[in-house]
C-alpha angles and dihedrals in degrees: 000000000000090000090056092053091049093051093047091050094049091049095052091048096047116107122216124199093212118066094207092055091044090058089054100047094079097055091046092048091052088056090050092050090050090053091048092050090050090048092056091052091047092051090054090055096039099078093099093053094039096241114143134194090258089066092050091048089055088053090050092051089058099043100041096068088049090053092049091046092050092050092047092062094079116126105259092191093071126069131211118245146133142227118268132192132205108211128212116213113212119209142155122245092224129059122241146120116300103251102182139000108203097184138050132211114286095018124130121239133190126223109280094017114139112255106175143341129220116205108264096212123151094008090071090061092047090051091050090052092050092049091050091053089050091053092049092051090049092053092049091052091047090051092052093050098046124078125238122292116286092243092059091050090048090055091052091049089054090051088052092054090049091050092050090051090052090052090052091051095047090048091058092045092050091053092050093050092049090052093050092047092055088056090046093242093124135030124253089251091069091055091050091052092051092049091050092051090050092051092050092052092050091050090050089055092054092047093053092047092053091048092053091050090051093050091049092052126073111297096224132049120263092253090055090050092052090049091052090050090053091050090051093050092049092050092047092051091050091050091049090053093051091045090053091053092050093047092049090059087073102066123198130190112270092207143005112278148102130298103239101181143354119211104187137042126219111280095030122118113252117201118224111279094007113139114249098178135018115216127198105205118208091234091055096060113106143183114232121189140154129239127191121252091253091062104035093082090063095052117092133179109268095033111140118241136185124210127200124199138176109280096012110134093205137011117279110235126212146143131251112249103161136041118183113244092216132053128240132206127243103205118013101264135152112269113245139134090265093056101046089105085074092063116104133181125219114239126185129199133190113229123228112273095242092054101036095095090064091067114090118186111264095022109142114239138192105211127191133179108254100212 
């Protein structure tokens, strides 16, 4: 057992000039320790066949370099990673019973495709009330802006013609009375009566003309018109708000993707804002991988990458769009200058749109820089 401790200590303290080989020394050494431990057990049982630990150690000396050589043949130009997904949780802003669920888990949806409906009661009735108030305010404003009915204006115009005829008649009568008075056939009082009747007829003409002008103009005052317009705008805004709430109870997919999970069944009560469906959009699937600190300085946003996975017929292409600002550790080791080869940086890439659907969250990937 002391030999195992010495070997483990020497492996952890050994420095390697190449970061890729350094990352592989520890797994190979573990294999070697396992062989040594097995050799000690074999030596204890080998007395009957006259095989000692020295013979097993010679076997280990031959096989250990082969193990290390085999492990060192990994492709250092590729980096381990996995597929990641950023989910969108679809919900309705108003509470209600789930009326219909148009999709199932694992199904594909297109952008704008209906996903689920929440019963609109009693929001439908509230919307109908708001729209009725809008219509009433609109009619009131229209009534204030429009003149009187044509028949009323026609009656006033007839009164005007009658008043003008009366003026014409009183004008003739006044002239006749003035002529007779100059010849002393009538008294001055008769002339005064004719002049008074003429003045009354002329005044009646002016009164009818003003009444016609008033009927042809807007019925209400300008302040009343502005008040009616404000009432109409307020009613229309209230109706728009209620309409928005009703429309949002029918939820559609914001993007093409896959339904990952459903949380309610039709007939169940859905609280306001509670997710009913989780959607994994195709444009939210990502490739996440880790590069060592010796390579991260050469990686730039926009660099093309290719990812291989088990079962993929062709590499999945993408472009780097995120590089973590801080490093992470691979195994839990003590930070020192000699262990900085263990530092890795998280890098994320967005796959090409036509290949994004192949990436499923958690899928292991081998990513390499395609440059």
